[in-house]
MARBA-3410 file (N, C-alpha, C, O; in Angstrom, 1 decimal):
266
83.8,140.9,88.1,84.9,140.1,88.8,86.1,141.0,89.2,86.6,141.8,88.4 ~ 86.5,140.9,90.4,87.7,141.8,90.7,89.0,141.3,90.1,89.0,140.1,89.7 ~ 90.1,142.1,90.1,91.2,141.7,89.6,91.9,140.5,90.2,92.4,139.7,89.5 ~ 91.8,140.3,91.6,92.3,139.1,92.3,91.5,138.0,92.0,92.1,136.9,91.8 ~ 90.2,138.1,91.8,89.5,136.8,91.3,89.9,136.4,90.0,89.9,135.2,89.7
90.2,137.4,89.1,90.5,137.1,87.7,92.0,136.5,87.7,92.3,135.6,86.8 ~ 92.8,136.8,88.5,94.1,136.2,88.6,94.1,134.8,89.2,94.8,133.9,88.8 ~ 93.1,134.6,90.1,92.9,133.2,90.6,92.3,132.4,89.6,92.7,131.2,89.5 ~ 91.4,132.8,88.8,90.7,132.0,87.9,91.7,131.6,86.8,91.9,130.4,86.5 ~ 92.4,132.5,86.3,93.4,132.3,85.1,94.6,131.4,85.7,95.0,130.5,85.0
95.1,131.7,86.9,96.2,130.9,87.4,95.8,129.4,87.7,96.4,128.4,87.2 ~ 94.7,129.3,88.5,94.2,127.9,88.8,93.7,127.2,87.5,93.9,126.0,87.5 ~ 93.2,127.8,86.6,92.8,127.2,85.3,93.9,126.7,84.5,93.8,125.6,84.1 ~ 94.9,127.4,84.4,96.1,127.1,83.8,96.8,125.9,84.4,97.2,124.9,83.8 ~ 96.9,126.1,85.8,97.6,125.1,86.6,96.9,123.7,86.6,97.4,122.6,86.5
95.5,123.8,86.7,94.7,122.6,86.7,94.6,121.9,85.4,94.8,120.7,85.3 ~ 94.4,122.6,84.3,94.2,122.1,83.0,95.6,121.4,82.5,95.7,120.3,82.1 ~ 96.6,122.3,82.6,97.9,121.8,82.2,98.4,120.6,83.1,98.9,119.6,82.6 ~ 98.2,120.8,84.4,98.6,119.7,85.3,97.9,118.4,85.1,98.6,117.4,85.1 ~ 96.5,118.4,84.9,95.8,117.3,84.7,96.1,116.6,83.4,96.1,115.4,83.3
96.4,117.4,82.3,96.7,117.0,81.0,98.0,116.2,81.0,98.2,115.1,80.5 ~ 99.0,116.9,81.7,100.3,116.2,81.9,100.2,114.9,82.8,100.9,113.9,82.5 ~ 99.4,114.9,83.7,99.1,113.7,84.4,98.6,112.5,83.5,99.0,111.4,83.5 ~ 97.6,112.9,82.7,97.0,111.8,81.8,98.0,111.3,80.9,98.1,110.1,80.6 ~ 98.8,112.2,80.4,100.0,111.8,79.4,100.8,110.9,80.1,100.9,109.7,79.6
101.4,111.1,81.3,102.3,110.4,82.1,101.6,109.0,82.4,102.3,108.0,82.5 ~ 100.3,109.1,82.6,99.6,107.9,83.0,99.5,106.8,81.9,99.7,105.7,82.2 ~ 99.2,107.3,80.7,98.9,106.5,79.6,100.2,106.1,78.8,100.1,105.1,78.1 ~ 101.2,106.9,78.9,102.4,106.6,78.0,103.1,105.3,78.3,103.5,104.6,77.4 ~ 103.2,104.9,79.6,103.8,103.5,79.9,102.7,102.4,79.9,103.1,101.3,80.2
101.5,102.7,79.7,100.3,101.8,79.7,100.2,100.9,78.5,99.3,101.2,77.7 ~ 101.1,99.9,78.4,101.1,99.1,77.2,100.3,97.8,77.3,99.7,97.4,76.3 ~ 100.2,97.3,78.5,99.4,96.0,78.5,98.0,96.4,79.0,97.7,97.5,79.5 ~ 97.1,95.4,78.8,95.7,95.6,79.2,95.5,95.8,80.6,94.6,96.5,81.0 ~ 96.3,95.2,81.6,96.3,95.5,83.0,96.7,96.9,83.3,96.2,97.5,84.2
97.7,97.4,82.6,98.2,98.7,82.8,97.2,99.8,82.4,97.0,100.8,83.0 ~ 96.5,99.5,81.3,95.4,100.4,80.7,94.2,100.3,81.8,93.6,101.3,82.1 ~ 93.9,99.2,82.3,92.7,99.1,83.2,93.0,100.0,84.4,92.2,100.7,84.9 ~ 94.3,99.9,85.0,94.8,100.7,86.1,94.7,102.2,85.7,94.1,102.9,86.5 ~ 95.2,102.7,84.6,95.1,103.9,84.3,93.6,104.5,84.1,93.3,105.6,84.5
92.8,103.7,83.6,91.5,104.2,83.4,90.7,104.2,84.7,89.7,105.0,84.8 ~ 91.0,103.3,85.6,90.3,103.4,86.9,90.6,104.7,87.6,89.8,105.2,88.3 ~ 91.9,105.2,87.5,92.2,106.4,88.0,91.5,107.6,87.4,91.1,108.5,88.1 ~ 91.4,107.5,86.0,90.7,108.5,85.3,89.3,108.6,85.7,88.8,109.7,85.9 ~ 88.7,107.4,86.0,87.2,107.4,86.5,87.1,108.1,87.8,86.2,108.9,88.0
88.1,107.8,88.7,88.2,108.4,90.0,88.3,109.9,89.9,87.6,110.6,90.6 ~ 89.2,110.5,89.1,89.4,111.8,88.8,88.1,112.5,88.4,87.7,113.6,88.9 ~ 87.4,111.8,87.4,86.2,112.4,86.8,85.1,112.5,88.0,84.4,113.5,88.1 ~ 85.0,111.5,88.8,84.0,111.4,89.9,84.3,112.5,90.9,83.3,113.1,91.5 ~ 85.6,112.8,91.1,86.0,113.9,92.0,85.6,115.2,91.5,85.2,116.1,92.3
85.7,115.4,90.2,85.4,116.7,89.6,83.8,116.8,89.6,83.2,117.8,89.8 ~ 83.2,115.7,89.4,81.7,115.7,89.4,81.2,116.0,90.8,80.1,116.7,90.9 ~ 81.8,115.6,91.8,81.4,115.9,93.2,81.5,117.5,93.4,80.7,118.1,94.0 ~ 82.6,118.0,92.9,82.7,119.5,93.1,81.7,120.1,92.3,81.0,121.0,92.7 ~ 81.4,119.7,91.1,80.4,120.5,90.2,79.0,120.4,90.9,78.2,121.4,91.0
78.7,119.2,91.4,77.3,119.1,92.0,77.2,120.0,93.1,76.1,120.6,93.2 ~ 78.1,120.2,94.0,78.0,121.1,95.1,78.0,122.6,94.6,77.3,123.4,95.1 ~ 78.9,122.9,93.6,78.9,124.3,93.1,77.5,124.7,92.6,77.0,125.8,92.7 ~ 76.9,123.6,91.8,75.6,124.0,91.2,74.4,123.8,92.2,73.3,124.1,91.7 ~ 74.6,123.4,93.4,73.4,123.3,94.2,73.6,124.0,95.6,72.7,124.6,96.0
74.7,123.9,96.2,74.9,124.4,97.6,75.9,125.4,97.8,76.1,125.9,98.9 ~ 76.6,126.0,96.7,77.5,127.0,96.9,76.7,128.4,97.0,75.4,128.5,96.9 ~ 77.5,129.4,97.3,76.9,130.8,97.6,75.9,131.1,96.3,76.1,130.6,95.2 ~ 74.9,131.9,96.6,74.0,132.3,95.6,74.6,133.0,94.4,74.2,132.8,93.2 ~ 75.5,133.8,94.7,76.1,134.6,93.6,77.1,133.7,92.8,77.7,134.2,91.8
77.4,132.5,93.3,78.3,131.6,92.6,77.5,130.8,91.6,77.7,130.7,90.4 ~ 76.5,130.1,92.2,75.7,129.2,91.4,74.8,129.8,90.4,74.2,129.1,89.5 ~ 74.6,131.1,90.5,73.8,131.9,89.5,74.6,132.6,88.5,74.1,133.4,87.8 ~ 76.0,132.4,88.5,76.8,133.2,87.6,77.9,132.3,87.0,78.7,131.7,87.7 ~ 77.9,132.0,85.6,78.7,131.1,84.9,80.2,131.5,85.2,81.0,130.6,85.3
80.5,132.7,85.3,81.9,133.2,85.5,82.4,132.8,86.8,83.6,132.3,86.9 ~ 81.6,132.8,87.9,82.0,132.4,89.2,82.1,130.7,89.2,82.9,130.1,89.9 ~ 81.2,130.2,88.6,81.2,128.8,88.5,82.5,128.3,87.9,83.1,127.3,88.3 ~ 82.9,129.0,86.8,84.2,128.7,86.2,85.4,128.9,87.1,86.3,128.0,87.2 ~ 85.3,130.0,87.9,86.5,130.3,88.8,86.6,129.2,89.8,87.7,128.7,90.0
85.6,128.7,90.5,85.6,127.7,91.6,85.8,126.3,91.0,86.2,125.4,91.7 ~ 85.4,126.2,89.7,85.7,124.9,89.1,87.2,124.8,88.8,87.8,123.8,89.2 ~ 87.7,125.8,88.2,89.2,125.8,88.0,90.0,125.8,89.3,91.1,125.2,89.3 ~ 89.5,126.4,90.3,90.2,126.3,91.6,90.2,124.9,92.1,91.2,124.4,92.6 ~ 89.1,124.2,91.9,88.9,122.9,92.3,89.8,121.9,91.6,90.3,120.9,92.2
90.0,122.2,90.3,90.8,121.3,89.5,92.3,121.4,90.0,93.0,120.5,90.1 ~ 92.6,122.7,90.2,94.1,123.0,90.8,94.2,122.3,92.3,95.2,121.6,92.6 ~ 93.2,122.3,93.0,93.2,121.8,94.4,93.4,120.3,94.3,94.2,119.7,95.1 ~ 92.7,119.6,93.3,92.8,118.2,93.2,94.2,117.9,92.8,94.8,116.9,93.3 ~ 94.7,118.6,91.7,96.1,118.3,91.3,97.2,118.4,92.4,98.1,117.6,92.6
97.0,119.6,93.1,98.0,119.6,94.3,97.8,118.4,95.4,98.8,117.9,95.9 ~ 96.7,118.1,95.5,96.3,116.8,96.4,97.1,115.6,95.8,97.8,114.9,96.5 ~ 96.9,115.5,94.5,97.5,114.2,93.8,99.0,114.3,93.9,99.7,113.3,94.0 ~ 99.6,115.5,93.9,101.1,115.6,94.1,101.5,115.2,95.6,102.5,114.6,95.8 ~ 100.6,115.5,96.5,101.0,115.1,97.9,101.0,113.5,97.9,101.8,112.9,98.7
100.0,112.9,97.2,100.0,111.4,97.3,101.4,110.9,96.8,101.9,109.9,97.4 ~ 102.0,111.5,95.8,103.3,111.0,95.3,104.3,111.2,96.5,105.1,110.3,96.8 ~ 104.3,112.4,97.1,105.3,112.6,98.2,105.0,111.7,99.4,106.0,111.4,100.1 ~ 103.8,111.3,99.5,103.4,110.4,100.6,104.0,108.9,100.3,104.1,108.0,101.2 ~ 104.3,108.7,99.0,104.7,107.3,98.6,103.9,106.5,97.9,104.2,105.3,97.8
102.8,107.0,97.4,101.8,106.3,96.5,101.7,107.0,95.2,101.1,108.1,95.2 ~ 102.2,106.6,94.1,102.1,107.3,92.8,101.2,106.6,91.8,101.2,105.4,91.6 ~ 100.5,107.4,91.1,99.6,106.9,90.1,100.4,106.1,89.0,100.1,104.9,88.8 ~ 101.3,106.8,88.4,102.1,106.3,87.4,103.1,105.0,87.8,103.0,103.9,87.3 ~ 103.8,105.3,88.8,104.8,104.3,89.3,104.1,103.1,89.8,104.4,102.0,89.4
103.1,103.3,90.7,102.5,102.1,91.4,101.4,101.5,90.6,101.4,100.3,90.5 ~ 100.5,102.3,90.1,99.3,101.7,89.5,99.7,101.1,88.1,99.3,100.0,87.8 ~ 100.4,101.9,87.2,100.6,101.7,85.8,101.9,100.9,85.7,101.9,99.7,85.5 ~ 103.1,101.5,85.9,104.3,100.7,85.8,104.5,99.6,86.6,104.9,98.6,86.0 ~ 104.1,99.5,87.9,104.3,98.3,88.7,103.1,97.4,88.7,103.1,96.3,89.3
102.0,97.9,88.0,100.7,97.2,87.9,100.3,96.7,89.3,100.0,95.5,89.5 ~ 100.3,97.6,90.2,99.9,97.4,91.6,98.3,97.6,91.8,97.9,98.7,91.9 ~ 97.7,96.6,91.7,96.1,96.7,91.9,95.7,97.2,93.2,94.5,97.6,93.3 ~ 96.6,97.1,94.2,96.1,97.7,95.5,96.2,99.2,95.6,95.5,99.9,96.3 ~ 97.1,99.7,94.7,97.4,101.2,94.8,96.2,102.0,94.2,95.9,103.1,94.7
95.5,101.4,93.2,94.4,102.1,92.5,93.3,102.6,93.4,92.9,103.8,93.4 ~ 92.7,101.7,94.2,91.6,102.2,95.1,92.1,103.1,96.1,91.3,103.9,96.6 ~ 93.3,103.0,96.6,93.9,103.9,97.7,94.0,105.2,97.0,93.6,106.2,97.7 ~ 94.5,105.4,95.8,94.6,106.7,95.1,93.3,107.3,94.8,93.0,108.5,95.0 ~ 92.5,106.4,94.2,91.1,106.9,93.8,90.3,107.4,94.9,89.5,108.3,94.8
90.4,106.7,96.1,89.8,107.1,97.4,90.3,108.5,97.8,89.6,109.4,98.3 ~ 91.7,108.6,97.8,92.2,109.9,98.2,91.8,111.1,97.3,91.6,112.2,97.9 ~ 91.6,110.9,96.0,91.1,111.9,95.2,89.8,112.3,95.6,89.5,113.5,95.7 ~ 88.9,111.4,95.7,87.5,111.6,96.1,87.5,112.4,97.5,86.7,113.4,97.6 ~ 88.3,112.0,98.4,88.4,112.6,99.7,88.8,114.1,99.6,88.2,115.0,100.3
89.8,114.4,98.8,90.2,115.8,98.6,89.1,116.6,98.0,88.9,117.7,98.3 ~ 88.4,116.0,97.0,87.3,116.6,96.4,86.2,117.0,97.4,85.7,118.1,97.4 ~ 85.9,116.1,98.3,84.9,116.4,99.3,85.4,117.5,100.3,84.6,118.3,100.8 ~ 86.6,117.5,100.6,87.2,118.6,101.5,87.0,120.0,100.7,86.5,120.9,101.3 ~ 87.3,120.0,99.4,87.2,121.4,98.6,85.7,121.6,98.5,85.3,122.8,98.7
84.9,120.6,98.1,83.5,120.9,97.9,82.8,121.5,99.2,81.9,122.3,99.2 ~ 83.2,121.0,100.4,82.7,121.4,101.6,82.9,122.9,101.8,82.1,123.7,102.3 ~ 84.2,123.3,101.4,84.6,124.7,101.5,83.8,125.6,100.7,83.7,126.8,100.9 ~ 83.0,125.1,99.7,82.2,125.9,98.9,80.8,126.0,99.3,80.0,126.7,98.6 ~ 80.4,125.3,100.3,79.0,125.3,100.7,78.7,126.5,101.6,79.4,126.8,102.5
77.6,127.2,101.2,77.2,128.3,102.0,77.6,129.7,101.5,78.4,129.7,100.5 ~ 77.2,130.7,102.1,77.5,132.1,101.6,78.9,132.5,102.2,79.2,132.1,103.3 ~ 79.6,133.4,101.5,80.9,133.8,101.9,81.3,135.1,101.1,80.7,135.3,100.1 ~ 82.2,135.9,101.6,82.6,137.1,100.9,83.6,136.9,99.7,83.8,137.9,99.0 ~ 84.2,135.8,99.5,85.1,135.7,98.3,85.9,134.4,98.3,85.7,133.5,99.2
86.8,134.2,97.4,87.5,133.0,97.1,88.4,132.6,98.2,88.7,131.4,98.5 ~ 88.9,133.6,98.9,89.8,133.3,100.1,89.1,132.5,101.1,89.7,131.7,101.8 ~ 87.9,132.7,101.3,87.1,131.9,102.4,87.1,130.3,101.9,87.4,129.4,102.7 ~ 86.9,130.2,100.7,87.0,128.8,100.2,88.2,128.1,100.5,88.2,127.0,101.0 ~ 89.4,128.9,100.1,90.7,128.4,100.2,90.9,128.1,101.8,91.5,127.0,102.1
90.6,128.9,102.6,90.8,128.8,104.0,90.0,127.5,104.5,90.6,126.7,105.3 ~ 88.7,127.3,104.2,88.0,126.2,104.6,88.4,124.9,104.0,88.4,123.9,104.7 ~ 88.8,125.0,102.7,89.2,123.8,102.0,90.6,123.4,102.6,90.9,122.2,102.8 ~ 91.5,124.4,102.8,92.8,124.1,103.3,92.7,123.4,104.7,93.4,122.4,105.1 ~ 91.8,123.9,105.5,91.6,123.3,106.9,91.2,121.9,106.8,91.6,121.1,107.6
90.2,121.7,106.0,89.8,120.2,105.8,90.9,119.4,105.1,91.1,118.2,105.6 ~ 91.5,119.9,104.1,92.5,119.0,103.4,93.7,118.8,104.5,94.3,117.7,104.6 ~ 94.1,119.8,105.2,95.2,119.6,106.1,94.9,118.6,107.2,95.8,117.8,107.6 ~ 93.6,118.5,107.6,93.3,117.5,108.6,93.3,116.2,108.0,93.8,115.2,108.6 ~ 92.8,116.1,106.7,92.8,114.8,106.0,94.3,114.3,105.9,94.5,113.1,106.0
95.2,115.1,105.5,96.6,114.8,105.5,97.2,114.3,106.8,97.9,113.3,106.8 ~ 96.9,115.1,107.8,97.4,114.7,109.2,96.8,113.3,109.6,97.6,112.4,110.0 ~ 95.6,113.0,109.3,95.0,111.8,109.7,95.6,110.6,108.9,95.8,109.5,109.5 ~ 95.8,110.9,107.6,96.5,110.0,106.8,97.8,109.6,107.3,98.1,108.4,107.3 ~ 98.7,110.5,107.7,100.0,110.4,108.2,100.0,109.6,109.5,100.8,108.6,109.7
99.0,109.9,110.4,98.9,109.2,111.6,98.5,107.7,111.4,99.0,106.8,112.0 ~ 97.6,107.6,110.4,97.1,106.1,110.1,98.4,105.3,109.5,98.6,104.2,109.9 ~ 99.1,105.9,108.7,100.3,105.3,108.2,101.3,104.9,109.2,101.8,103.8,109.3 ~ 101.6,105.9,110.0,102.6,105.8,111.1,102.3,104.7,112.1,103.2,104.1,112.7 ~ 101.0,104.6,112.4,100.7,103.6,113.4,100.3,102.1,112.8,100.2,101.2,113.5
100.2,102.1,111.5,99.8,100.7,110.9,100.7,100.3,109.8,100.8,99.1,109.5 ~ 101.5,101.2,109.1,102.3,100.8,108.0,101.5,100.5,106.8,101.8,99.7,106.0 ~ 100.3,101.3,106.6,99.4,100.9,105.5,100.0,101.2,104.2,99.8,100.5,103.3 ~ 100.8,102.2,104.0,101.4,102.4,102.7,102.4,101.3,102.3,102.4,100.9,101.1 ~ 103.1,100.7,103.3,104.0,99.6,102.9,103.1,98.4,102.5,103.5,97.7,101.6
102.0,98.2,103.2,101.1,97.1,102.9,100.6,97.2,101.4,100.5,96.3,100.7 ~ 100.3,98.5,101.1,99.7,98.7,99.7,100.8,98.7,98.6,100.7,98.1,97.5 ~ 101.9,99.4,98.9,102.9,99.5,97.8,103.8,98.3,97.7,104.2,98.0,96.6 ~ 104.2,97.7,98.9,105.2,96.7,98.9,104.6,95.2,98.9,104.9,94.3,98.2 ~ 103.6,95.1,99.9,102.9,93.8,99.9,101.8,93.6,98.9,101.3,92.5,98.6
101.3,94.8,98.3,100.3,94.7,97.3,99.1,94.1,97.6,98.4,93.4,96.8 ~ 98.7,94.4,98.9,97.5,93.8,99.4,96.2,94.6,98.9,96.0,95.7,99.4 ~ 95.4,94.0,98.1,94.3,94.7,97.5,93.3,95.1,98.6,92.7,96.2,98.5 ~ 93.1,94.2,99.5,92.2,94.5,100.6,92.6,95.8,101.3,91.7,96.6,101.7 ~ 93.9,95.9,101.6,94.5,97.1,102.3,94.3,98.4,101.4,93.9,99.5,101.9
94.4,98.2,100.1,94.2,99.4,99.3,92.7,99.9,99.3,92.4,101.1,99.4 ~ 91.8,98.9,99.3,90.4,99.3,99.4,90.1,99.9,100.8,89.4,100.9,100.9 ~ 90.7,99.2,101.8,90.4,99.8,103.2,90.9,101.3,103.3,90.2,102.2,103.8 ~ 92.0,101.5,102.8,92.5,102.8,102.8,91.7,103.8,102.0,91.4,104.9,102.4 ~ 91.3,103.4,100.8,90.5,104.3,100.0,89.2,104.6,100.6,88.8,105.7,100.7
88.6,103.5,101.2,87.3,103.8,101.9,87.4,104.7,103.1,86.5,105.5,103.5 ~ 88.5,104.4,103.8,88.7,105.3,105.1,88.9,106.7,104.7,88.4,107.6,105.4 ~ 89.7,107.0,103.7,89.9,108.4,103.2,88.6,109.1,102.8,88.4,110.3,103.0 ~ 87.9,108.3,102.0,86.6,108.9,101.5,85.7,109.3,102.7,85.1,110.4,102.8 ~ 85.6,108.4,103.7,84.8,108.6,104.9,85.3,109.9,105.6,84.6,110.8,105.9
86.7,110.0,105.7,87.2,111.2,106.4,86.9,112.4,105.6,86.5,113.4,106.1 ~ 87.0,112.3,104.3,86.7,113.5,103.4,85.3,114.0,103.6,85.0,115.2,103.7 ~ 84.3,113.0,103.6,83.0,113.3,103.8,82.7,114.1,105.1,82.0,115.1,105.1 ~ 83.3,113.6,106.3,83.1,114.2,107.6,83.9,115.7,107.6,83.3,116.7,108.1 ~ 85.0,115.7,107.0,85.8,117.0,107.0,85.3,118.0,106.2,85.3,119.2,106.5
84.6,117.6,105.0,84.0,118.5,104.1,82.8,119.0,104.7,82.4,120.2,104.5 ~ 82.0,118.2,105.5,80.9,118.8,106.2,81.2,119.6,107.3,80.5,120.5,107.6 ~ 82.4,119.4,108.0,82.9,120.3,109.1,83.2,121.7,108.6,83.1,122.6,109.4 ~ 83.6,121.9,107.4,83.8,123.3,107.0,82.7,123.8,106.1,82.9,124.9,105.5 ~ 81.7,123.2,106.0,80.5,123.6,105.2,79.7,124.6,106.1,79.6,124.5,107.4
79.1,125.6,105.3,78.1,126.5,106.0,78.5,128.1,105.7,79.6,128.4,105.1 ~ 77.6,128.9,106.2,77.9,130.4,105.9,79.0,130.8,106.7,79.2,130.4,107.8 ~ 79.9,131.7,106.1,81.1,132.2,106.7,80.7,133.2,107.7,79.9,134.1,107.4 ~ 81.3,133.2,108.9,81.2,134.2,109.9,82.5,134.9,110.0,82.7,136.1,109.8 ~ 83.5,134.1,110.5,85.0,134.6,110.6,85.8,133.3,110.7,85.2,132.2,110.7
87.1,133.4,110.8,88.1,132.3,110.8,87.8,131.6,112.2,87.7,130.4,112.2 ~ 87.7,132.4,113.3,87.6,131.8,114.6,86.4,130.9,114.6,86.4,129.8,115.2 ~ 85.3,131.3,114.1,84.0,130.6,114.2,84.0,129.4,113.4,83.5,128.4,113.7 ~ 84.7,129.5,112.2,85.0,128.3,111.4,85.8,127.2,112.0,85.5,126.0,111.9 ~ 86.8,127.7,112.8,87.6,126.7,113.5,86.7,126.0,114.7,86.9,124.8,115.0
85.8,126.8,115.4,85.1,126.2,116.3,84.0,125.3,115.7,83.7,124.3,116.4 ~ 83.4,125.6,114.6,82.4,124.8,114.0,83.1,123.5,113.4,82.6,122.4,113.4 ~ 84.3,123.7,113.0,85.0,122.5,112.4,85.4,121.5,113.6,85.3,120.3,113.4 ~ 85.8,122.0,114.7,86.0,121.0,115.8,84.8,120.3,116.3,84.9,119.1,116.6 ~ 83.7,121.1,116.3,82.5,120.4,116.8,82.0,119.3,115.9,81.2,118.4,116.4
82.4,119.3,114.6,81.9,118.2,113.7,83.0,117.3,113.3,82.7,116.1,113.1 ~ 84.3,117.7,113.2,85.3,116.9,112.7,85.9,115.9,113.7,86.8,115.1,113.4 ~ 85.5,115.9,115.0,86.0,115.0,115.9,85.8,113.6,115.6,86.5,112.7,116.0 ~ 84.6,113.4,114.9,84.3,112.0,114.5,85.3,111.3,113.7,85.4,110.1,113.7 ~ 86.2,112.0,113.0,87.2,111.5,112.2,88.2,110.7,113.2,88.8,109.7,112.8
88.4,111.2,114.4,89.2,110.5,115.3,88.6,109.1,115.8,89.4,108.1,116.0 ~ 87.3,109.0,115.8,86.6,107.7,116.0,86.9,106.8,114.7,87.2,105.7,115.0 ~ 86.8,107.3,113.5,87.1,106.6,112.4,88.5,106.2,112.4,88.7,105.0,112.1 ~ 89.4,107.0,112.7,90.9,106.6,112.7,91.1,105.6,113.7,91.9,104.7,113.4 ~ 90.5,105.5,114.9,90.6,104.6,115.9,90.1,103.1,115.4,90.7,102.1,115.6
89.0,103.2,114.6,88.4,101.9,114.2,89.4,101.4,113.1,89.7,100.2,113.0 ~ 89.8,102.3,112.2,90.7,101.9,111.1,92.0,101.3,111.6,92.4,100.3,111.1 ~ 92.6,101.9,112.6,93.8,101.4,113.2,93.5,99.9,113.8,94.4,99.0,113.7 ~ 92.4,99.8,114.5,92.1,98.5,115.1,91.9,97.4,114.1,92.3,96.3,114.2 ~ 91.2,97.8,113.0,90.9,96.8,111.9,92.2,96.4,111.2,92.5,95.2,110.9
93.0,97.5,111.0,94.3,97.2,110.2,95.2,96.3,111.0,95.9,95.4,110.4 ~ 95.3,96.4,112.2,96.0,95.4,113.0,95.5,94.0,112.9,96.3,93.0,113.0 ~ 94.3,93.8,112.8,93.9,92.5,112.7,93.9,91.9,111.1,93.8,90.7,110.8 ~ 93.8,92.9,110.2,93.8,92.6,108.8,95.1,92.6,108.2,95.2,92.2,107.1 ~ 96.1,92.9,108.8,97.5,93.1,108.3,98.0,91.7,107.7,97.8,90.6,108.3
98.6,91.7,106.5,99.1,90.4,106.0,100.1,89.7,106.9,100.9,90.3,107.6 ~ 100.0,88.4,107.0,100.9,87.5,107.8,101.5,86.4,107.0,101.0,86.1,105.9 ~ 102.5,85.9,107.5,103.2,84.8,106.7,102.1,83.6,106.3,102.1,83.1,105.3 ~ 101.2,83.4,107.3,100.1,82.4,107.1,99.0,82.9,106.1,98.4,82.1,105.5 ~ 98.9,84.2,106.1,97.8,84.8,105.2,98.4,86.0,104.5,98.2,87.2,104.8
99.2,85.7,103.4,100.0,86.9,102.8,99.1,87.8,102.1,99.4,89.0,101.9 ~ 97.9,87.4,101.7,96.9,88.3,101.0,95.5,88.2,101.7,94.9,87.1,101.6 ~ 95.0,89.3,102.3,93.7,89.2,102.9,92.6,89.0,102.0,92.8,89.3,100.8 ~ 91.5,88.3,102.3,90.3,88.2,101.4,89.7,89.7,101.2,89.3,90.4,102.1 ~ 89.5,90.1,100.0,89.0,91.3,99.7,87.6,91.6,100.1,87.3,92.7,100.5
86.8,90.7,100.0,85.3,91.0,100.4,85.3,91.2,102.0,84.8,92.3,102.4 ~ 85.8,90.4,102.7,85.7,90.5,104.1,86.6,91.6,104.8,86.1,92.3,105.8 ~ 87.8,91.8,104.2,88.7,92.6,104.9,89.1,93.8,104.0,90.1,94.5,104.3 ~ 88.4,94.0,102.8,88.6,95.1,102.0,87.3,95.9,101.8,87.1,97.1,102.2 ~ 86.4,95.2,101.1,85.0,95.9,100.8,84.3,96.2,102.0,83.8,97.3,102.1
84.2,95.3,102.9,83.3,95.4,104.1,83.7,96.6,104.9,82.9,97.4,105.3 ~ 85.0,96.6,105.3,85.4,97.7,106.2,85.4,99.1,105.5,85.2,100.2,106.1 ~ 85.6,99.1,104.2,85.6,100.3,103.4,84.1,100.8,103.3,83.8,101.9,103.5 ~ 83.3,99.9,103.1,81.7,100.3,103.1,81.3,100.7,104.5,80.5,101.6,104.6 ~ 81.8,100.1,105.5,81.5,100.5,107.0,81.9,101.9,107.2,81.1,102.7,107.8
83.1,102.3,106.8,83.6,103.6,107.0,82.7,104.6,106.3,82.3,105.6,106.9 ~ 82.5,104.3,105.0,81.7,105.4,104.2,80.3,105.6,104.7,79.8,106.7,104.8 ~ 79.6,104.4,105.0,78.2,104.4,105.5,78.2,105.1,106.8,77.2,105.8,107.1 ~ 79.1,104.9,107.7,79.1,105.5,109.0,79.2,107.1,108.8,78.4,107.9,109.3 ~ 80.2,107.5,107.9,80.4,108.9,107.7,79.2,109.5,107.1,78.9,110.6,107.5
78.6,109.0,106.1,77.4,109.4,105.4,76.3,109.5,106.4,75.5,110.5,106.5 ~ 76.0,108.6,107.2,75.0,108.5,108.2,75.2,109.7,109.3,74.2,110.3,109.7 ~ 76.4,109.9,109.6,76.7,111.1,110.6,76.4,112.3,110.0,75.7,113.1,110.7 ~ 76.8,112.6,108.7,76.4,113.8,108.0,75.0,114.0,107.9,74.4,115.1,108.1 ~ 74.3,113.0,107.4,72.9,113.0,107.3,72.2,113.4,108.6,71.3,114.3,108.7
72.7,112.8,109.7,72.1,113.0,111.0,72.3,114.5,111.5,71.5,115.1,112.2 ~ 73.5,115.0,111.1,73.8,116.4,111.4,72.8,117.4,110.7,72.6,118.5,111.2 ~ 72.3,117.0,109.5,71.5,118.0,108.8,72.3,118.9,108.0,73.5,118.9,108.0 ~ 71.4,119.8,107.3,72.1,120.9,106.4,72.9,121.8,107.3,72.4,122.0,108.4 ~ 74.1,122.4,106.9,74.9,123.3,107.7,74.2,124.6,107.8,73.6,125.0,106.8
74.4,125.3,108.9,73.8,126.6,109.0,74.4,127.6,108.3,74.0,128.8,108.3
END
C-alpha cells in the first residue's frame, strides 16, 4: 500500500467511524418515545443497507486487486463510510435532517426520504468501484461525478415541485416515499453510469452521458407525478399506497430494468 493510500484509509476510516458514531448518538439521545425510537431505527436500517450495498459490490465487482486483498477492501469500505457521511451532511444542508425531522419532530414522511437518499448515495459510490482502475482517485472521481449529478437532480426536483416543503412542513408520507424511491432509482442509474474499467476522465464523462440521460426521463416523470399528487386543501394527505408506494416502486423497477437491459459494464 502506497503512502497516499494509507493516508486515505486512515483519514476516511476515522472520519467515517467517528462521524457515524456521533450520528447514532445524536439520533438516539432525543429518542424518548416509541415513535421516535422507530424513526431512529428506520434510519439505522437504511444506513446498514447502504453499507451492505457497498460491501456486496466491493466483494464481487470491484477491481481484482481490491476484492482479493483485505487491506484494499478495508480502504474502500472506509472511504465508502466517509462518502455516506458526507452525503448525509448534504441532506441536512438541503433541509431534511435525520435528528431534527425524523426523531425530534417525529415526521414519518422524512424517514423514507432520508433512507432513500442514503441508499442512492451508496449506489453512486458503489458504481465508482466497479471495474479495473489505477487507484483510489479513480473511485473518487467516478463517485463524485455520480453523486454530484444526484445532488443536481435532487435540487431541480425540489425547485420545480417544492417536495422538501411537502415532506418537512406538510409531513405527507406519500411524498416522502415518492422522494425516497425517486432518489434510489436515480442512484441506480447514476451508479451504473460510472461503472466499468477506467480509461481516462474524458472517456468516463462520455460513458456517463450515454447512460445517465435516463435520469432526465425519471425526473420528468417525477415532476409530472408530483404536480398531481401534491397535497391540496381537499386532500391534505395523499393515499400512501396509490401515491407513495406505487410511484416509488415504478421508479425503482424502471431504473433496475434499464440497468439490466444495459448489461454488465465494459
